[in-house]
Biopython code that builds the backbone (N, CA, C, O; Angstrom):
import numpy as np
from Bio.PDB.StructureBuilder import StructureBuilder

atoms = [
    (1, "MET", "N", (109.576, 85.381, 99.129)),
    (1, "MET", "CA", (108.216, 85.562, 99.573)),
    (1, "MET", "C", (107.609, 86.729, 98.716)),
    (1, "MET", "O", (107.877, 87.901, 98.978)),
    (2, "PRO", "N", (106.844, 86.392, 97.759)),
    (2, "PRO", "CA", (106.195, 87.375, 96.950)),
    (2, "PRO", "C", (105.135, 88.213, 97.758)),
    (2, "PRO", "O", (104.674, 87.764, 98.807)),
    (3, "HIS", "N", (104.772, 89.380, 97.278)),
    (3, "HIS", "CA", (103.694, 90.047, 97.804)),
    (3, "HIS", "C", (102.827, 90.714, 96.732)),
    (3, "HIS", "O", (103.299, 91.067, 95.651)),
    (4, "MET", "N", (101.621, 90.865, 97.049)),
    (4, "MET", "CA", (100.548, 91.328, 96.174)),
    (4, "MET", "C", (99.817, 92.457, 96.752)),
    (4, "MET", "O", (99.413, 92.383, 97.913)),
    (5, "ASP", "N", (99.611, 93.521, 96.017)),
    (5, "ASP", "CA", (98.680, 94.672, 96.440)),
    (5, "ASP", "C", (97.565, 94.679, 95.390)),
    (5, "ASP", "O", (97.800, 94.740, 94.183)),
    (6, "LEU", "N", (96.306, 94.612, 95.934)),
    (6, "LEU", "CA", (95.097, 94.656, 95.230)),
    (6, "LEU", "C", (94.535, 96.031, 95.427)),
    (6, "LEU", "O", (94.109, 96.413, 96.517)),
    (7, "LYS", "N", (94.546, 96.816, 94.266)),
    (7, "LYS", "CA", (93.916, 98.129, 94.344)),
    (7, "LYS", "C", (92.624, 98.202, 93.488)),
    (7, "LYS", "O", (92.610, 97.849, 92.309)),
    (8, "TYR", "N", (91.587, 98.659, 94.118)),
    (8, "TYR", "CA", (90.349, 98.562, 93.297)),
    (8, "TYR", "C", (89.328, 99.636, 93.726)),
    (8, "TYR", "O", (89.366, 100.130, 94.852)),
    (9, "SER", "N", (88.381, 99.995, 92.765)),
    (9, "SER", "CA", (87.353, 100.898, 93.139)),
    (9, "SER", "C", (86.504, 100.340, 94.081)),
    (9, "SER", "O", (86.189, 99.151, 94.031)),
    (10, "SER", "N", (86.044, 101.227, 95.074)),
    (10, "SER", "CA", (85.200, 100.614, 96.183)),
    (10, "SER", "C", (83.877, 100.243, 95.803)),
    (10, "SER", "O", (83.149, 99.688, 96.626)),
    (11, "ASP", "N", (83.437, 100.519, 94.498)),
    (11, "ASP", "CA", (82.126, 99.921, 94.091)),
    (11, "ASP", "C", (82.192, 98.553, 93.747)),
    (11, "ASP", "O", (81.140, 97.944, 93.555)),
    (12, "LEU", "N", (83.320, 97.969, 93.639)),
    (12, "LEU", "CA", (83.498, 96.585, 93.299)),
    (12, "LEU", "C", (83.316, 95.687, 94.616)),
    (12, "LEU", "O", (83.820, 96.020, 95.689)),
    (13, "ASP", "N", (82.650, 94.666, 94.468)),
    (13, "ASP", "CA", (82.344, 93.804, 95.629)),
    (13, "ASP", "C", (83.235, 92.538, 95.402)),
    (13, "ASP", "O", (82.869, 91.654, 94.627)),
    (14, "ILE", "N", (84.424, 92.470, 96.102)),
    (14, "ILE", "CA", (85.429, 91.501, 95.900)),
    (14, "ILE", "C", (85.664, 90.713, 97.215)),
    (14, "ILE", "O", (85.933, 91.278, 98.275)),
    (15, "ASN", "N", (85.547, 89.394, 97.078)),
    (15, "ASN", "CA", (85.874, 88.588, 98.337)),
    (15, "ASN", "C", (87.397, 88.507, 98.360)),
    (15, "ASN", "O", (87.996, 87.578, 97.818)),
    (16, "THR", "N", (88.002, 89.490, 98.994)),
    (16, "THR", "CA", (89.448, 89.561, 99.005)),
    (16, "THR", "C", (90.176, 88.379, 99.673)),
    (16, "THR", "O", (91.265, 87.994, 99.247)),
    (17, "ALA", "N", (89.553, 87.802, 100.737)),
    (17, "ALA", "CA", (90.202, 86.765, 101.435)),
    (17, "ALA", "C", (90.277, 85.528, 100.483)),
    (17, "ALA", "O", (91.283, 84.817, 100.496)),
    (18, "ALA", "N", (89.372, 85.302, 99.776)),
    (18, "ALA", "CA", (89.364, 84.152, 98.873)),
    (18, "ALA", "C", (90.190, 84.350, 97.646)),
    (18, "ALA", "O", (90.796, 83.425, 97.105)),
    (19, "LEU", "N", (90.197, 85.685, 97.187)),
    (19, "LEU", "CA", (91.087, 85.976, 96.005)),
    (19, "LEU", "C", (92.376, 85.817, 96.489)),
    (19, "LEU", "O", (93.201, 85.314, 95.725)),
    (20, "PHE", "N", (92.752, 86.179, 97.725)),
    (20, "PHE", "CA", (94.212, 86.131, 98.138)),
    (20, "PHE", "C", (94.667, 84.620, 98.153)),
    (20, "PHE", "O", (95.743, 84.266, 97.672)),
    (21, "GLU", "N", (93.794, 83.779, 98.724)),
    (21, "GLU", "CA", (94.124, 82.466, 98.675)),
    (21, "GLU", "C", (94.259, 81.767, 97.324)),
    (21, "GLU", "O", (95.046, 80.835, 97.156)),
    (22, "ALA", "N", (93.502, 82.226, 96.411)),
    (22, "ALA", "CA", (93.559, 81.769, 95.004)),
    (22, "ALA", "C", (94.843, 82.195, 94.302)),
    (22, "ALA", "O", (95.472, 81.453, 93.548)),
    (23, "VAL", "N", (95.214, 83.556, 94.635)),
    (23, "VAL", "CA", (96.374, 84.082, 94.148)),
    (23, "VAL", "C", (97.642, 83.243, 94.499)),
    (23, "VAL", "O", (98.498, 82.910, 93.678)),
    (24, "GLU", "N", (97.647, 82.934, 95.893)),
    (24, "GLU", "CA", (98.717, 82.171, 96.410)),
    (24, "GLU", "C", (98.820, 80.714, 95.776)),
    (24, "GLU", "O", (99.912, 80.243, 95.459)),
    (25, "ARG", "N", (97.774, 80.114, 95.630)),
    (25, "ARG", "CA", (97.615, 78.791, 94.996)),
    (25, "ARG", "C", (98.182, 78.892, 93.558)),
    (25, "ARG", "O", (98.947, 78.048, 93.092)),
    (26, "THR", "N", (97.760, 79.962, 92.906)),
    (26, "THR", "CA", (98.243, 80.097, 91.463)),
    (26, "THR", "C", (99.758, 80.302, 91.316)),
    (26, "THR", "O", (100.439, 79.805, 90.419)),
    (27, "LEU", "N", (100.197, 81.082, 92.288)),
    (27, "LEU", "CA", (101.687, 81.296, 92.280)),
    (27, "LEU", "C", (102.432, 79.977, 92.529)),
    (27, "LEU", "O", (103.411, 79.681, 91.844)),
    (28, "GLN", "N", (101.983, 79.205, 93.483)),
    (28, "GLN", "CA", (102.685, 77.941, 93.898)),
    (28, "GLN", "C", (102.449, 76.929, 92.812)),
    (28, "GLN", "O", (103.290, 76.042, 92.666)),
    (29, "ALA", "N", (101.357, 76.974, 92.011)),
    (29, "ALA", "CA", (101.243, 76.130, 90.900)),
    (29, "ALA", "C", (102.312, 76.450, 89.743)),
    (29, "ALA", "O", (102.804, 75.539, 89.077)),
    (30, "HIS", "N", (102.615, 77.696, 89.562)),
    (30, "HIS", "CA", (103.526, 78.099, 88.623)),
    (30, "HIS", "C", (105.022, 77.978, 89.046)),
    (30, "HIS", "O", (105.943, 77.870, 88.237)),
    (31, "ASP", "N", (105.172, 78.010, 90.472)),
    (31, "ASP", "CA", (106.653, 77.952, 90.928)),
    (31, "ASP", "C", (106.500, 77.380, 92.324)),
    (31, "ASP", "O", (106.149, 78.077, 93.276)),
    (32, "ASP", "N", (106.775, 76.091, 92.413)),
    (32, "ASP", "CA", (106.472, 75.456, 93.810)),
    (32, "ASP", "C", (107.494, 75.889, 94.883)),
    (32, "ASP", "O", (107.315, 75.526, 96.046)),
    (33, "ASN", "N", (108.502, 76.609, 94.565)),
    (33, "ASN", "CA", (109.403, 77.230, 95.535)),
    (33, "ASN", "C", (108.883, 78.629, 95.982)),
    (33, "ASN", "O", (109.564, 79.267, 96.785)),
    (34, "THR", "N", (107.749, 79.126, 95.521)),
    (34, "THR", "CA", (107.347, 80.476, 95.803)),
    (34, "THR", "C", (107.135, 80.707, 97.230)),
    (34, "THR", "O", (107.541, 81.751, 97.741)),
    (35, "GLY", "N", (106.522, 79.801, 97.922)),
    (35, "GLY", "CA", (106.171, 80.053, 99.341)),
    (35, "GLY", "C", (104.926, 80.936, 99.575)),
    (35, "GLY", "O", (104.204, 81.196, 98.613)),
    (36, "PRO", "N", (104.639, 81.414, 100.812)),
    (36, "PRO", "CA", (103.409, 82.181, 100.952)),
    (36, "PRO", "C", (103.549, 83.519, 100.337)),
    (36, "PRO", "O", (104.648, 84.063, 100.228)),
    (37, "CYS", "N", (102.376, 84.085, 99.909)),
    (37, "CYS", "CA", (102.396, 85.333, 99.375)),
    (37, "CYS", "C", (101.614, 86.353, 100.319)),
    (37, "CYS", "O", (100.476, 86.146, 100.742)),
    (38, "LYS", "N", (102.305, 87.365, 100.561)),
    (38, "LYS", "CA", (101.717, 88.436, 101.451)),
    (38, "LYS", "C", (100.826, 89.277, 100.657)),
    (38, "LYS", "O", (101.277, 89.809, 99.643)),
    (39, "CYS", "N", (99.542, 89.465, 101.025)),
    (39, "CYS", "CA", (98.526, 90.251, 100.190)),
    (39, "CYS", "C", (97.912, 91.412, 100.963)),
    (39, "CYS", "O", (97.675, 91.314, 102.167)),
    (40, "ARG", "N", (97.679, 92.415, 100.317)),
    (40, "ARG", "CA", (96.960, 93.471, 101.045)),
    (40, "ARG", "C", (95.990, 94.036, 99.910)),
    (40, "ARG", "O", (96.283, 93.965, 98.717)),
    (41, "ALA", "N", (94.804, 94.607, 100.389)),
    (41, "ALA", "CA", (93.835, 95.199, 99.624)),
    (41, "ALA", "C", (93.606, 96.676, 99.888)),
    (41, "ALA", "O", (93.551, 97.107, 101.040)),
    (42, "TYR", "N", (93.473, 97.441, 98.833)),
    (42, "TYR", "CA", (93.351, 98.969, 99.026)),
    (42, "TYR", "C", (92.057, 99.342, 98.179)),
    (42, "TYR", "O", (92.210, 99.597, 96.985)),
    (43, "PRO", "N", (90.903, 99.380, 98.696)),
    (43, "PRO", "CA", (89.792, 99.893, 98.046)),
    (43, "PRO", "C", (89.801, 101.365, 97.992)),
    (43, "PRO", "O", (90.088, 102.018, 98.995)),
    (44, "ALA", "N", (89.489, 101.943, 96.820)),
    (44, "ALA", "CA", (89.619, 103.330, 96.722)),
    (44, "ALA", "C", (88.096, 103.944, 96.505)),
    (44, "ALA", "O", (87.321, 103.572, 95.624)),
    (45, "ASP", "N", (87.863, 104.861, 97.398)),
    (45, "ASP", "CA", (86.530, 105.706, 97.333)),
    (45, "ASP", "C", (86.568, 106.696, 96.263)),
    (45, "ASP", "O", (85.512, 107.030, 95.724)),
    (46, "ALA", "N", (87.832, 107.262, 95.856)),
    (46, "ALA", "CA", (87.804, 108.338, 94.875)),
    (46, "ALA", "C", (88.414, 107.565, 93.571)),
    (46, "ALA", "O", (89.567, 107.134, 93.576)),
    (47, "TYR", "N", (87.580, 107.435, 92.511)),
    (47, "TYR", "CA", (87.992, 106.843, 91.370)),
    (47, "TYR", "C", (87.216, 107.354, 90.080)),
    (47, "TYR", "O", (86.109, 107.869, 90.237)),
    (48, "HIS", "N", (87.698, 107.243, 88.960)),
    (48, "HIS", "CA", (87.085, 107.643, 87.695)),
    (48, "HIS", "C", (87.042, 106.267, 86.802)),
    (48, "HIS", "O", (88.044, 105.879, 86.201)),
    (49, "HIS", "N", (85.967, 105.662, 86.773)),
    (49, "HIS", "CA", (85.854, 104.354, 86.099)),
    (49, "HIS", "C", (86.217, 103.232, 87.029)),
    (49, "HIS", "O", (87.263, 103.276, 87.676)),
    (50, "SER", "N", (85.382, 102.237, 87.109)),
    (50, "SER", "CA", (85.674, 101.084, 88.081)),
    (50, "SER", "C", (86.875, 100.339, 87.498)),
    (50, "SER", "O", (86.969, 100.100, 86.294)),
    (51, "HIS", "N", (87.716, 100.012, 88.331)),
    (51, "HIS", "CA", (89.042, 99.448, 88.080)),
    (51, "HIS", "C", (89.592, 98.536, 89.055)),
    (51, "HIS", "O", (89.426, 98.812, 90.243)),
    (52, "CYS", "N", (90.239, 97.462, 88.725)),
    (52, "CYS", "CA", (90.818, 96.507, 89.592)),
    (52, "CYS", "C", (92.263, 96.280, 89.188)),
    (52, "CYS", "O", (92.434, 95.910, 88.027)),
    (53, "LEU", "N", (93.324, 96.440, 89.956)),
    (53, "LEU", "CA", (94.575, 96.261, 89.671)),
    (53, "LEU", "C", (95.320, 95.273, 90.575)),
    (53, "LEU", "O", (95.336, 95.517, 91.782)),
    (54, "ILE", "N", (95.955, 94.150, 90.095)),
    (54, "ILE", "CA", (96.793, 93.245, 90.881)),
    (54, "ILE", "C", (98.237, 93.701, 90.633)),
    (54, "ILE", "O", (98.681, 93.719, 89.485)),
    (55, "GLU", "N", (98.948, 94.053, 91.643)),
    (55, "GLU", "CA", (100.513, 94.428, 91.460)),
    (55, "GLU", "C", (101.088, 93.313, 92.288)),
    (55, "GLU", "O", (100.799, 93.135, 93.471)),
    (56, "LEU", "N", (101.991, 92.511, 91.532)),
    (56, "LEU", "CA", (102.666, 91.418, 92.220)),
    (56, "LEU", "C", (104.156, 91.642, 92.185)),
    (56, "LEU", "O", (104.711, 91.918, 91.122)),
    (57, "ARG", "N", (104.813, 91.533, 93.308)),
    (57, "ARG", "CA", (106.355, 91.782, 93.337)),
    (57, "ARG", "C", (106.929, 90.428, 93.801)),
    (57, "ARG", "O", (106.397, 89.765, 94.691)),
    (58, "MET", "N", (108.009, 90.070, 93.166)),
    (58, "MET", "CA", (108.739, 88.729, 93.540)),
    (58, "MET", "C", (110.193, 88.922, 93.149)),
    (58, "MET", "O", (110.627, 89.777, 92.377)),
    (59, "PHE", "N", (110.846, 88.032, 93.776)),
    (59, "PHE", "CA", (112.429, 88.079, 93.460)),
    (59, "PHE", "C", (112.600, 87.544, 92.060)),
    (59, "PHE", "O", (111.838, 86.679, 91.629)),
    (60, "ALA", "N", (113.619, 88.058, 91.320)),
    (60, "ALA", "CA", (113.970, 87.606, 89.969)),
    (60, "ALA", "C", (114.739, 86.271, 90.257)),
    (60, "ALA", "O", (115.521, 86.135, 91.198)),
    (61, "LYS", "N", (114.430, 85.303, 89.344)),
    (61, "LYS", "CA", (115.164, 84.045, 89.250)),
    (61, "LYS", "C", (115.334, 83.661, 87.784)),
    (61, "LYS", "O", (114.557, 84.026, 86.902)),
    (62, "ARG", "N", (116.382, 82.914, 87.594)),
    (62, "ARG", "CA", (116.592, 82.617, 86.194)),
    (62, "ARG", "C", (115.432, 81.967, 85.514)),
    (62, "ARG", "O", (115.138, 82.297, 84.365)),
    (63, "GLU", "N", (114.737, 81.029, 86.189)),
    (63, "GLU", "CA", (113.592, 80.378, 85.573)),
    (63, "GLU", "C", (112.270, 81.273, 85.492)),
    (63, "GLU", "O", (111.307, 80.822, 84.871)),
    (64, "ARG", "N", (112.203, 82.406, 86.042)),
    (64, "ARG", "CA", (111.177, 83.365, 85.888)),
    (64, "ARG", "C", (111.441, 84.323, 84.583)),
    (64, "ARG", "O", (111.727, 85.516, 84.677)),
    (65, "ASP", "N", (111.312, 83.678, 83.477)),
    (65, "ASP", "CA", (111.719, 84.308, 82.214)),
    (65, "ASP", "C", (110.480, 84.862, 81.695)),
    (65, "ASP", "O", (109.472, 84.917, 82.399)),
    (66, "ALA", "N", (110.514, 85.325, 80.352)),
    (66, "ALA", "CA", (109.307, 85.972, 79.732)),
    (66, "ALA", "C", (108.212, 84.934, 79.532)),
    (66, "ALA", "O", (107.038, 85.300, 79.592)),
    (67, "ALA", "N", (108.535, 83.600, 79.286)),
    (67, "ALA", "CA", (107.392, 82.633, 79.116)),
    (67, "ALA", "C", (106.811, 82.406, 80.463)),
    (67, "ALA", "O", (105.590, 82.295, 80.567)),
    (68, "PHE", "N", (107.564, 82.329, 81.474)),
    (68, "PHE", "CA", (106.955, 82.199, 82.864)),
    (68, "PHE", "C", (105.977, 83.455, 83.143)),
    (68, "PHE", "O", (104.833, 83.252, 83.549)),
    (69, "LEU", "N", (106.426, 84.653, 82.932)),
    (69, "LEU", "CA", (105.744, 85.774, 83.314)),
    (69, "LEU", "C", (104.475, 85.824, 82.357)),
    (69, "LEU", "O", (103.442, 86.214, 82.901)),
    (70, "ALA", "N", (104.410, 85.527, 81.172)),
    (70, "ALA", "CA", (103.370, 85.546, 80.346)),
    (70, "ALA", "C", (102.244, 84.665, 80.878)),
    (70, "ALA", "O", (101.100, 85.086, 81.048)),
    (71, "GLY", "N", (102.625, 83.454, 81.122)),
    (71, "GLY", "CA", (101.797, 82.432, 81.667)),
    (71, "GLY", "C", (101.182, 82.832, 83.118)),
    (71, "GLY", "O", (99.998, 82.653, 83.404)),
    (72, "LEU", "N", (102.060, 83.348, 83.917)),
    (72, "LEU", "CA", (101.568, 83.868, 85.201)),
    (72, "LEU", "C", (100.603, 85.050, 85.066)),
    (72, "LEU", "O", (99.587, 85.102, 85.759)),
    (73, "VAL", "N", (100.901, 85.950, 84.220)),
    (73, "VAL", "CA", (100.022, 87.150, 83.995)),
    (73, "VAL", "C", (98.562, 86.645, 83.612)),
    (73, "VAL", "O", (97.557, 87.088, 84.168)),
    (74, "LYS", "N", (98.537, 85.738, 82.673)),
    (74, "LYS", "CA", (97.282, 85.169, 82.081)),
    (74, "LYS", "C", (96.524, 84.436, 83.268)),
    (74, "LYS", "O", (95.331, 84.639, 83.494)),
    (75, "ALA", "N", (97.299, 83.582, 83.996)),
    (75, "ALA", "CA", (96.601, 82.892, 85.083)),
    (75, "ALA", "C", (96.136, 83.753, 86.168)),
    (75, "ALA", "O", (95.105, 83.468, 86.777)),
    (76, "LEU", "N", (96.811, 84.758, 86.441)),
    (76, "LEU", "CA", (96.341, 85.876, 87.509)),
    (76, "LEU", "C", (95.043, 86.612, 86.978)),
    (76, "LEU", "O", (94.103, 86.920, 87.711)),
    (77, "GLU", "N", (95.095, 86.831, 85.762)),
    (77, "GLU", "CA", (93.891, 87.538, 85.172)),
    (77, "GLU", "C", (92.719, 86.714, 85.284)),
    (77, "GLU", "O", (91.641, 87.175, 85.658)),
    (78, "GLU", "N", (92.909, 85.404, 84.943)),
    (78, "GLU", "CA", (91.853, 84.469, 85.085)),
    (78, "GLU", "C", (91.355, 84.272, 86.512)),
    (78, "GLU", "O", (90.145, 84.173, 86.714)),
    (79, "VAL", "N", (92.167, 84.216, 87.431)),
    (79, "VAL", "CA", (91.822, 84.138, 88.951)),
    (79, "VAL", "C", (91.017, 85.415, 89.273)),
    (79, "VAL", "O", (89.930, 85.323, 89.844)),
    (80, "LEU", "N", (91.551, 86.633, 88.904)),
    (80, "LEU", "CA", (90.782, 87.864, 89.195)),
    (80, "LEU", "C", (89.375, 87.874, 88.655)),
    (80, "LEU", "O", (88.421, 88.265, 89.327)),
    (81, "ILE", "N", (89.288, 87.480, 87.554)),
    (81, "ILE", "CA", (88.017, 87.534, 86.786)),
    (81, "ILE", "C", (86.879, 86.677, 87.531)),
    (81, "ILE", "O", (85.686, 86.978, 87.536)),
    (82, "LYS", "N", (87.436, 85.587, 88.143)),
    (82, "LYS", "CA", (86.544, 84.755, 88.906)),
    (82, "LYS", "C", (85.796, 85.362, 90.118)),
    (82, "LYS", "O", (84.734, 84.907, 90.541)),
    (83, "TYR", "N", (86.506, 86.531, 90.687)),
    (83, "TYR", "CA", (86.233, 87.101, 91.994)),
    (83, "TYR", "C", (85.418, 88.399, 91.587)),
    (83, "TYR", "O", (84.883, 89.032, 92.498)),
    (84, "LEU", "N", (85.299, 88.803, 90.377)),
    (84, "LEU", "CA", (84.625, 89.972, 89.931)),
    (84, "LEU", "C", (83.101, 89.723, 89.742)),
    (84, "LEU", "O", (82.689, 88.734, 89.136)),
    (85, "THR", "N", (82.265, 90.680, 90.298)),
    (85, "THR", "CA", (80.822, 90.530, 90.146)),
    (85, "THR", "C", (80.158, 91.557, 89.297)),
    (85, "THR", "O", (78.935, 91.560, 89.157)),
    (86, "SER", "N", (80.967, 92.461, 88.706)),
    (86, "SER", "CA", (80.479, 93.551, 87.932)),
    (86, "SER", "C", (81.530, 93.971, 86.839)),
    (86, "SER", "O", (82.703, 93.614, 86.953)),
    (87, "ASP", "N", (81.140, 94.659, 85.880)),
    (87, "ASP", "CA", (81.931, 95.221, 84.863)),
    (87, "ASP", "C", (82.972, 96.152, 85.492)),
    (87, "ASP", "O", (82.726, 96.846, 86.479)),
    (88, "CYS", "N", (84.184, 96.122, 84.841)),
    (88, "CYS", "CA", (85.229, 96.979, 85.385)),
    (88, "CYS", "C", (86.390, 96.776, 84.422)),
    (88, "CYS", "O", (86.449, 95.838, 83.627)),
    (89, "CYS", "N", (87.339, 97.760, 84.560)),
    (89, "CYS", "CA", (88.637, 97.527, 83.833)),
    (89, "CYS", "C", (89.617, 96.814, 84.747)),
    (89, "CYS", "O", (89.642, 97.078, 85.949)),
    (90, "ILE", "N", (90.400, 95.940, 84.214)),
    (90, "ILE", "CA", (91.275, 95.066, 85.020)),
    (90, "ILE", "C", (92.742, 95.230, 84.529)),
    (90, "ILE", "O", (92.993, 95.464, 83.347)),
    (91, "SER", "N", (93.657, 95.104, 85.442)),
    (91, "SER", "CA", (95.171, 95.126, 85.069)),
    (91, "SER", "C", (95.866, 94.088, 86.000)),
    (91, "SER", "O", (95.427, 93.876, 87.131)),
    (92, "VAL", "N", (96.831, 93.520, 85.561)),
    (92, "VAL", "CA", (97.717, 92.689, 86.201)),
    (92, "VAL", "C", (99.150, 93.085, 85.951)),
    (92, "VAL", "O", (99.557, 93.112, 84.790)),
    (93, "MET", "N", (99.899, 93.375, 86.901)),
    (93, "MET", "CA", (101.337, 93.731, 86.691)),
    (93, "MET", "C", (102.277, 92.926, 87.606)),
    (93, "MET", "O", (102.026, 92.834, 88.808)),
    (94, "ILE", "N", (103.256, 92.398, 87.107)),
    (94, "ILE", "CA", (104.298, 91.635, 87.836)),
    (94, "ILE", "C", (105.525, 92.418, 87.616)),
    (94, "ILE", "O", (105.844, 92.904, 86.531)),
    (95, "SER", "N", (106.286, 92.524, 88.866)),
    (95, "SER", "CA", (107.510, 93.188, 88.756)),
    (95, "SER", "C", (108.497, 92.455, 89.671)),
    (95, "SER", "O", (108.096, 91.659, 90.519)),
    (96, "PHE", "N", (109.703, 92.714, 89.500)),
    (96, "PHE", "CA", (110.800, 91.973, 90.354)),
    (96, "PHE", "C", (111.381, 93.009, 91.353)),
    (96, "PHE", "O", (111.614, 94.175, 91.035)),
    (97, "SER", "N", (111.594, 92.497, 92.568)),
    (97, "SER", "CA", (112.185, 93.344, 93.618)),
    (97, "SER", "C", (113.590, 93.621, 93.364)),
    (97, "SER", "O", (114.296, 92.851, 92.714)),
    (98, "GLU", "N", (114.008, 94.729, 93.877)),
    (98, "GLU", "CA", (115.343, 95.194, 93.723)),
    (98, "GLU", "C", (116.306, 94.247, 94.426)),
    (98, "GLU", "O", (115.915, 93.563, 95.372)),
    (99, "PRO", "N", (117.535, 94.197, 93.990)),
    (99, "PRO", "CA", (118.511, 93.346, 94.697)),
    (99, "PRO", "C", (118.787, 93.616, 96.199)),
    (99, "PRO", "O", (119.113, 92.723, 96.982)),
    (100, "ALA", "N", (118.630, 94.915, 96.539)),
    (100, "ALA", "CA", (118.803, 95.296, 97.852)),
    (100, "ALA", "C", (117.599, 95.266, 98.709)),
    (100, "ALA", "O", (117.515, 95.983, 99.707)),
    (101, "TYR", "N", (116.641, 94.428, 98.331)),
    (101, "TYR", "CA", (115.265, 94.307, 99.111)),
    (101, "TYR", "C", (115.331, 93.154, 99.982)),
    (101, "TYR", "O", (115.843, 92.127, 99.536)),
    (102, "ILE", "N", (114.887, 93.185, 101.153)),
    (102, "ILE", "CA", (114.786, 92.052, 102.037)),
    (102, "ILE", "C", (113.363, 91.775, 102.479)),
    (102, "ILE", "O", (112.628, 92.722, 102.759)),
    (103, "THR", "N", (112.922, 90.473, 102.557)),
    (103, "THR", "CA", (111.709, 90.181, 103.053)),
    (103, "THR", "C", (111.879, 88.873, 103.826)),
    (103, "THR", "O", (112.558, 87.934, 103.412)),
    (104, "ARG", "N", (111.188, 88.885, 105.013)),
    (104, "ARG", "CA", (111.259, 87.605, 105.836)),
    (104, "ARG", "C", (110.241, 87.767, 106.931)),
    (104, "ARG", "O", (109.670, 88.830, 107.178)),
    (105, "GLU", "N", (110.059, 86.649, 107.560)),
    (105, "GLU", "CA", (109.094, 86.689, 108.694)),
    (105, "GLU", "C", (109.715, 87.178, 110.035)),
    (105, "GLU", "O", (110.851, 86.828, 110.356)),
    (106, "PHE", "N", (109.016, 87.926, 110.750)),
    (106, "PHE", "CA", (109.508, 88.579, 112.061)),
    (106, "PHE", "C", (108.583, 87.983, 113.037)),
    (106, "PHE", "O", (107.386, 87.867, 112.773)),
    (107, "THR", "N", (109.086, 87.605, 114.141)),
    (107, "THR", "CA", (108.312, 87.160, 115.284)),
    (107, "THR", "C", (108.669, 87.905, 116.568)),
    (107, "THR", "O", (109.821, 88.284, 116.781)),
    (108, "MET", "N", (107.659, 88.109, 117.422)),
    (108, "MET", "CA", (107.907, 88.906, 118.656)),
    (108, "MET", "C", (108.984, 88.171, 119.488)),
    (108, "MET", "O", (109.753, 88.818, 120.199)),
    (109, "ASP", "N", (109.045, 86.832, 119.404)),
    (109, "ASP", "CA", (110.018, 86.080, 120.235)),
    (109, "ASP", "C", (111.400, 86.539, 119.759)),
    (109, "ASP", "O", (112.299, 86.632, 120.594)),
    (110, "GLU", "N", (111.622, 86.822, 118.514)),
    (110, "GLU", "CA", (112.918, 87.389, 118.047)),
    (110, "GLU", "C", (113.212, 88.755, 118.835)),
    (110, "GLU", "O", (114.328, 88.950, 119.317)),
    (111, "LYS", "N", (112.154, 89.714, 118.953)),
    (111, "LYS", "CA", (112.503, 90.879, 119.494)),
    (111, "LYS", "C", (112.618, 90.713, 120.971)),
    (111, "LYS", "O", (113.463, 91.353, 121.598)),
    (112, "LEU", "N", (111.794, 89.872, 121.556)),
    (112, "LEU", "CA", (111.818, 89.655, 123.010)),
    (112, "LEU", "C", (113.281, 89.092, 123.456)),
    (112, "LEU", "O", (113.859, 89.466, 124.477)),
    (113, "GLY", "N", (113.708, 88.289, 122.681)),
    (113, "GLY", "CA", (115.108, 87.698, 122.830)),
    (113, "GLY", "C", (116.226, 88.619, 122.794)),
    (113, "GLY", "O", (117.192, 88.469, 123.541)),
    (114, "LYS", "N", (116.125, 89.678, 121.862)),
    (114, "LYS", "CA", (116.960, 90.691, 121.795)),
    (114, "LYS", "C", (116.939, 91.687, 122.835)),
    (114, "LYS", "O", (117.978, 92.185, 123.269)),
    (115, "ASP", "N", (115.664, 92.029, 123.294)),
    (115, "ASP", "CA", (115.400, 92.976, 124.351)),
    (115, "ASP", "C", (116.010, 92.337, 125.757)),
    (115, "ASP", "O", (116.571, 93.029, 126.607)),
    (116, "GLN", "N", (115.826, 91.023, 125.853)),
    (116, "GLN", "CA", (116.263, 90.455, 127.100)),
    (116, "GLN", "C", (117.870, 90.474, 127.042)),
    (116, "GLN", "O", (118.518, 90.694, 128.065)),
    (117, "ALA", "N", (118.436, 90.254, 125.904)),
    (117, "ALA", "CA", (119.913, 90.264, 125.812)),
    (117, "ALA", "C", (120.482, 91.674, 126.030)),
    (117, "ALA", "O", (121.578, 91.807, 126.575)),
    (118, "ASP", "N", (119.737, 92.767, 125.602)),
    (118, "ASP", "CA", (120.077, 94.197, 125.935)),
    (118, "ASP", "C", (120.040, 94.414, 127.327)),
    (118, "ASP", "O", (120.951, 95.020, 127.893)),
    (119, "ASP", "N", (118.982, 93.932, 127.970)),
    (119, "ASP", "CA", (118.756, 94.164, 129.409)),
    (119, "ASP", "C", (119.841, 93.610, 130.243)),
    (119, "ASP", "O", (120.156, 94.156, 131.301)),
    (120, "ALA", "N", (120.448, 92.500, 129.786)),
    (120, "ALA", "CA", (121.451, 91.789, 130.544)),
    (120, "ALA", "C", (122.809, 92.480, 130.365)),
    (120, "ALA", "O", (123.734, 92.104, 131.085)),
    (121, "THR", "N", (123.018, 93.485, 129.443)),
    (121, "THR", "CA", (124.211, 94.230, 129.371)),
    (121, "THR", "C", (124.295, 95.445, 130.108)),
    (121, "THR", "O", (125.322, 96.121, 130.068)),
]
sb = StructureBuilder()
sb.init_structure("model")
sb.init_model(0)
sb.init_chain("A")
sb.init_seg("    ")
for serial, (resi, resn, name, xyz) in enumerate(atoms, 1):
    if name == "N":
        sb.init_residue(resn, " ", resi, " ")
    sb.init_atom(name, np.array(xyz, "f"), 0.0, 1.0, " ", f" {name:<3s}", serial, name[0])
structure = sb.get_structure()
């Protein structure tokens, strides 16, 4: 499950919800085993020059080679540009998670089941 952080100058008007959907579709078009992409936005009130940065982290896989990364960086750049409404600097960075990293979905049912089991002991 990849995740993306969008960091941008607060003077930029970005439809983050639509951008997140487009990023997820782009990832899935490049790797149909990608699954959902967790996304967060961080507008910055303190900045020097308008700027927008996409940081994407995902697990390393054999098929995610240099050619894959080059194509995905270009595709994410194109997606980002579609959602910009004013001039700014842009950056796209893809990195791989460390081997000791875990990501998964958590539900309250999981916690409630554990709490009930703890109460029974």
